[in-house]
C-alpha positions in Angstrom: 20.5 -2.0 31.3 22.3 1.0 32.8 20.5 2.7 35.6 21.4 6.1 34.0 19.1 5.2 31.0 16.1 5.0 33.4 16.1 8.7 34.3 14.1 11.3 32.5 16.1 13.5 30.2 15.7 16.5 32.6 14.9 16.9 36.2 11.2 17.2 37.1 10.2 18.5 40.5 8.0 16.1 42.3 5.9 16.9 45.3 3.7 16.4 48.3 1.1 13.7 47.8 -1.8 15.9 47.0 -4.7 16.6 44.6 -6.2 13.1 44.3 -8.5 12.6 41.4 -10.9 9.8 42.4 -13.2 7.8 40.2 -16.9 8.8 40.0 -18.7 7.3 43.1 -21.7 5.1 42.2 -24.0 3.6 44.7 -25.4 0.5 43.1 -24.2 -2.4 45.2 -23.1 -5.9 44.0 -26.1 -8.1 44.7 -24.0 -10.9 46.3 -21.3 -11.1 48.9 -18.1 -12.5 47.6 -15.9 -15.4 48.7 -12.4 -14.1 48.2 -9.0 -15.8 48.0 -6.3 -13.1 48.5 -2.8 -13.5 47.0 -0.2 -11.1 48.5 3.1 -10.9 50.4 4.5 -7.5 51.5 3.4 -4.4 53.4 1.6 -3.0 50.4 -0.4 -6.1 50.1 -1.1 -6.4 53.8 -2.8 -2.9 53.8 -5.3 -4.3 51.3 -5.8 -7.6 53.1 -6.5 -5.7 56.3 -9.2 -3.6 54.5 -10.9 -6.8 53.2 -10.7 -8.4 56.7 -12.4 -5.3 58.2 -15.0 -5.4 55.5 -15.8 -9.1 56.3 -16.0 -8.2 60.0 -18.7 -5.6 59.4 -20.6 -8.0 57.1 -20.0 -6.0 54.0 -19.3 -7.2 50.5 -16.9 -10.0 51.7 -18.5 -13.2 53.1 -15.4 -15.3 53.2 -11.7 -14.5 53.1 -8.5 -16.6 52.9 -4.9 -15.9 52.1 -2.2 -17.4 49.8 1.4 -16.3 50.6 4.9 -17.7 50.5 6.0 -19.9 53.4 8.0 -18.3 56.2 11.6 -17.6 55.2 14.8 -17.9 57.1 16.4 -14.6 58.1 19.3 -13.4 60.2 23.1 -13.9 59.8 22.9 -17.7 60.5 19.4 -18.0 59.0 18.1 -19.2 62.3 15.0 -17.1 62.4 11.8 -18.0 60.6 10.1 -14.8 59.4 6.5 -14.8 58.1 5.3 -12.5 55.3 3.6 -9.2 56.3 0.3 -10.5 55.0 0.5 -13.7 57.1 0.9 -11.5 60.2 -2.3 -9.6 59.3 -4.1 -12.9 58.5 -3.3 -14.4 61.8 -4.4 -11.3 63.7 -7.8 -11.5 62.0 -8.2 -15.2 62.0 -8.0 -15.5 58.2 -7.0 -19.0 57.1 -3.5 -19.1 55.4 -2.3 -21.3 52.5 1.3 -21.3 51.4 2.8 -21.5 47.9 5.3 -24.4 47.5 8.7 -23.7 49.1 11.2 -22.1 46.7 8.8 -22.5 43.8 9.8 -20.5 40.7 6.2 -20.5 39.3 2.7 -21.7 40.1 2.3 -23.6 36.8 1.7 -26.9 38.5 0.2 -25.5 41.8 -3.4 -26.6 42.6 -5.7 -23.9 43.9 -6.3 -24.6 47.6 -9.6 -25.8 48.9 -11.4 -23.4 51.1 -11.6 -24.4 54.8 -15.4 -24.7 54.6 -15.2 -26.7 51.4 -17.1 -24.2 49.3 -15.7 -22.7 46.1 -14.2 -19.2 46.0 -15.9 -16.5 43.9 -12.9 -14.3 43.2 -9.1 -14.1 43.4 -7.6 -10.8 44.5 -3.9 -10.3 43.8 -1.8 -7.5 45.3 2.0 -7.4 45.3 2.3 -11.2 45.2 5.4 -11.8 43.2 4.2 -14.7 41.0 2.5 -14.7 37.6 -1.0 -16.2 38.1 -1.5 -19.0 35.5 -4.7 -19.6 33.5 -5.8 -22.6 35.5 -5.8 -20.6 38.7 -7.7 -17.7 37.2 -10.3 -20.0 35.7 -10.8 -21.7 39.1 -12.8 -18.6 40.3 -16.3 -17.9 39.2 -15.5 -14.2 38.5 -11.8 -14.7 37.6 -9.2 -12.6 39.4 -8.4 -8.9 39.8 -5.3 -7.1 40.8 -4.4 -3.7 42.5 -1.4 -2.1 40.7 0.3 1.1 42.0 0.5 2.9 38.6 -1.7 4.4 36.0 -1.8 1.5 33.7 -0.8 0.9 30.9 2.1 3.0 32.2 4.7 1.2 34.3 3.7 -2.4 33.8 5.9 -4.6 36.0 7.3 -5.4 39.4 8.5 -1.9 40.4 6.1 0.8 39.2 6.6 3.1 42.3 10.4 3.1 42.0 10.3 3.8 38.2 7.8 6.7 38.7 10.3 8.4 41.0 13.3 7.5 38.8 11.6 9.1 35.8 10.4 12.2 37.6 6.8 11.6 36.9 4.4 14.5 37.7 1.6 12.1 38.5 1.0 8.5 39.5 -1.9 6.5 40.8 -3.5 3.2 41.4 -5.3 0.8 39.0 -7.6 -2.1 39.7 -7.5 -4.4 36.7 -8.6 -7.9 35.6 -5.8 -10.4 35.6 -4.7 -11.3 32.1 -3.8 -15.0 31.7 -0.9 -14.4 29.3 0.9 -11.2 30.4 1.6 -9.2 33.6 -0.5 -6.0 34.0 -2.3 -6.3 30.7 -5.9 -6.8 31.9 -9.0 -4.6 31.4 -9.1 -1.6 33.7 -11.9 -1.7 36.3 -11.1 1.4 38.3 -8.3 4.0 38.5 -7.3 6.9 40.7 -4.8 9.6 39.8 -2.5 11.2 42.4 -0.8 14.5 41.4 2.7 15.1 42.7 3.7 18.7 43.3 5.9 21.0 45.3 8.0 18.3 47.0 10.1 15.2 46.3 8.5 11.8 47.3 10.5 8.8 48.4 9.6 5.2 47.9 8.5 4.3 51.4 6.0 7.1 52.1 4.7 7.1 48.5 4.1 3.3 48.7 2.2 3.7 52.0 0.2 6.5 50.5 -0.7 4.6 47.4 -1.6 1.5 49.5 -4.1 3.6 51.4 -5.6 4.8 48.0 -5.5 1.2 46.7 -7.4 -0.3 49.6 -10.3 2.2 49.2 -10.3 1.7 45.4 -10.4 -2.1 45.8 -13.3 -1.9 48.3 -15.2 0.4 46.0 -14.6 -2.0 43.1 -15.9 -5.0 45.0 -18.9 -3.2 46.3 -19.9 -2.3 42.7 -18.3 -5.3 41.1 -21.0 -6.0 38.4 -21.0 -2.4 37.3 -17.2 -2.1 37.2 -17.0 -5.3 35.1 -19.6 -4.0 32.7 -17.7 -0.7 32.2 -14.2 -2.2 32.1 -12.0 -0.7 29.4 -9.2 -2.3 27.4 -5.7 -0.9 27.9 -4.1 1.1 25.1 -1.1 -1.0 24.3 0.6 1.8 22.4 0.9 3.7 25.7 2.4 0.8 27.7 5.7 1.2 29.4 7.7 -1.2 31.5 8.8 -1.1 35.2 11.2 -4.0 35.6 12.4 -5.4 38.9 15.0 -3.3 40.6 18.5 -4.7 40.3 21.1 -4.5 43.1 23.8 -3.3 40.8 21.8 -0.1 40.1 22.8 1.0 43.6 26.5 1.3 42.5 27.2 5.0 42.0 29.4 6.5 39.3 29.9 10.1 40.2 31.8 10.6 36.9 28.6 9.8 34.9 25.7 10.8 37.2 24.4 14.3 37.8 23.7 15.3 41.4 19.9 15.2 40.9 20.2 11.7 39.4 22.0 10.5 42.5 19.5 12.0 44.8 16.5 10.8 42.7 18.0 7.3 42.6 18.3 7.3 46.4 14.7 8.3 46.8 13.6 5.5 44.4 15.6 2.5 45.5 17.6 3.5 48.6 15.1 1.8 50.9 15.6 -1.5 49.1 19.3 -1.2 48.1 21.4 1.5 49.8 23.5 3.4 47.3 27.1 2.3 47.3 30.6 3.6 46.5 34.2 2.8 47.5 36.9 4.7 49.4 40.6 3.7 49.1 42.8 4.1 52.1 46.5 4.1 51.3 49.2 3.5 53.9 52.9 4.1 53.4 55.1 1.7 55.3 58.6 2.8 56.6 60.1 0.8 53.8 58.2 3.0 51.3 55.9 0.2 50.3 52.3 1.3 49.8 49.4 -0.8 51.1 45.9 0.0 49.8 42.6 -1.0 51.3 39.3 -0.5 49.4 36.5 0.2 51.8 32.9 -0.5 50.5 30.5 2.1 51.7 26.7 2.6 51.8 25.4 6.2 51.7 22.2 7.2 53.6 19.9 10.3 53.8 21.2 11.7 50.5 20.0 15.3 49.8 20.8 18.2 47.5 22.6 21.1 49.4 21.8 24.6 48.4 25.3 25.8 49.4 28.6 23.9 49.4 32.3 24.6 49.7 32.7 22.7 46.5 30.5 25.2 44.6 33.5 27.6 44.8 36.1 25.4 43.3 36.5 23.1 40.2 37.1 19.5 41.4 36.8 16.1 39.7 33.6 14.1 40.2 33.9 11.9 43.3 35.8 14.6 45.3 34.3 15.1 48.8 34.7 17.5 51.7 33.1 17.6 55.1 30.6 20.5 55.5 30.2 21.5 59.1 27.0 23.5 58.8 25.1 20.6 57.3 27.1 18.0 59.2 27.5 16.0 56.0 29.9 15.1 53.3 29.5 17.1 50.1 30.3 15.0 47.0 31.0 16.4 43.6 29.0 14.9 40.7 29.3 14.9 36.9 27.2 18.1 36.5 29.5 20.1 38.7 26.9 20.2 41.5 27.0 18.2 44.8 25.0 15.8 46.9 25.1 15.8 50.7 25.6 12.6 52.7 25.2 12.8 56.6 25.4 9.1 57.3 27.7 6.3 56.0 28.2 2.6 56.7 31.2 0.5 55.9 30.8 -3.1 55.1 30.3 -5.2 58.3 30.4 -2.0 60.4 27.7 0.1 62.0 26.5 3.3 60.4 28.4 6.4 61.4 28.1 10.2 60.9 30.0 12.1 58.3 32.1 13.8 61.0 33.1 10.4 62.5 34.0 9.2 59.0 36.4 12.0 58.3 37.9 11.9 61.8 38.3 8.1 61.7 40.2 8.3 58.4 42.1 11.5 59.4 40.8 13.4 56.4 41.9 17.0 56.7 40.6 18.6 53.5 39.2 17.0 50.4 39.4 13.3 49.5 37.9 11.1 46.8 35.3 8.3 46.4 35.3 5.7 43.6 39.0 6.1 42.7 42.1 4.2 43.6 45.3 6.2 43.5 48.4 4.9 41.7 50.7 3.6 44.5 53.6 5.3 42.7 52.1 8.7 43.2 51.1 8.2 46.9 52.9 10.6 49.3 52.6 10.6 53.1 50.6 13.6 54.4 48.0 13.7 51.6 44.3 13.3 52.4 43.4 9.6 53.0 47.1 8.7 52.9 48.7 7.4 56.1 52.3 6.7 56.9 52.8 3.6 59.1 54.7 4.8 62.2 57.9 3.1 63.3 57.9 0.7 66.2 59.9 3.2 68.3 56.9 5.7 68.2 54.6 3.1 69.7 57.2 2.1 72.4 57.5 5.7 73.5 53.7 5.9 73.8 53.5 2.7 75.8 56.4 3.7 78.1 54.7 7.0 78.9 51.4 5.3 79.7 53.2 3.0 82.1 55.1 5.9 83.7 58.5 4.2 83.0 61.8 5.9 82.1 63.6 4.7 79.0 66.2 2.8 81.1 63.5 1.1 83.2 61.5 0.1 80.1 64.5 -1.4 78.4 65.5 -3.3 81.5 62.0 -4.8 82.0 60.8 -5.4 78.5 64.0 -5.7 76.4 66.3 -7.4 78.9 68.9 -4.6 78.5 71.1 -4.0 81.5 70.1 -1.0 83.6 72.8 1.7 84.0 72.3 1.6 87.7 73.5 -2.1 87.7 77.1 -0.8 87.1 77.1 0.5 90.7 
């Protein structure tokens, strides 16, 4: 699947997280307090786990709470650091017992539901951003089955990445759904509760939108549990004809093609997946040796803080997509895209290097005017003096520089370092 096919056919302005349409509040409480086994892994899930732990502390609708999460994973360059999941950190701070899934398990098909620490059965499974399909034998182990919090308006955007796909497709609204878990398909269960969030006037990015929806989700989850019997009674089946998919984000979607992508698509892609996979391009540096041979190095770059400039030097000229120039007022590179408009990039990072400013980038590669991303010049056409083309200086140039730094005359330098007789020796 090409990432370009994921965009809406036209640009839709998104906006500040406003105008929340909440479900009708009802005040009939569930007669019993629930024993919950929570399944979750990341920051989105940890927000919900914290809400349940707080509910248990104040002796609300939760009487018992335990966590299932993946085991600690090795991180760092040499994989020497064991890093727990975000939910495990929350669980430990609240004294919530933790159970791990099998290490490197691909599925939970043969996984037995863990025994509660007090030996009593769990009433309900709550699944939030867990990463595994919950098989039938796990769902049936709970008296009330299992429920899930999903950050979309189901049946729209079923799948692993609903927030990213909502941004990619320029949705004018999104939301959160609490659903029953279906034992045959992801995100196909009956809807217990749903909240709509209208997006207007601004352009949301993944990280703040995910945090906002997590806050909405925790409140919706608590409301569902406090009125669980009523929500189950009023649950509605999803309209399958309206279902759309939100598949997992692929790393290769971050590879930019300025010749195919419009400027708004590049910026929208950055807001959708840039937190997970920084957008990438290449820059070719050509060096002409004294012999005339051309050496070319392809530098892999990540682009950060991408935005849409309102004014640009490239608006005044016709240039091929991928052409870029440094814009001093915005302190960023302006890159031409397929629609003739530009994106701004104030921060770049070469592979295995630290991130640098756009100004440091053009200074470091001695770029005087325009240059090009995502292209590799034909060595036969390369000429010294062009942008991003460097002529390798002769050895004599460097010797002169060294001699001046040492404060030596030409004769003294030759005598000391080249073993050439000094003219004064003749006397």
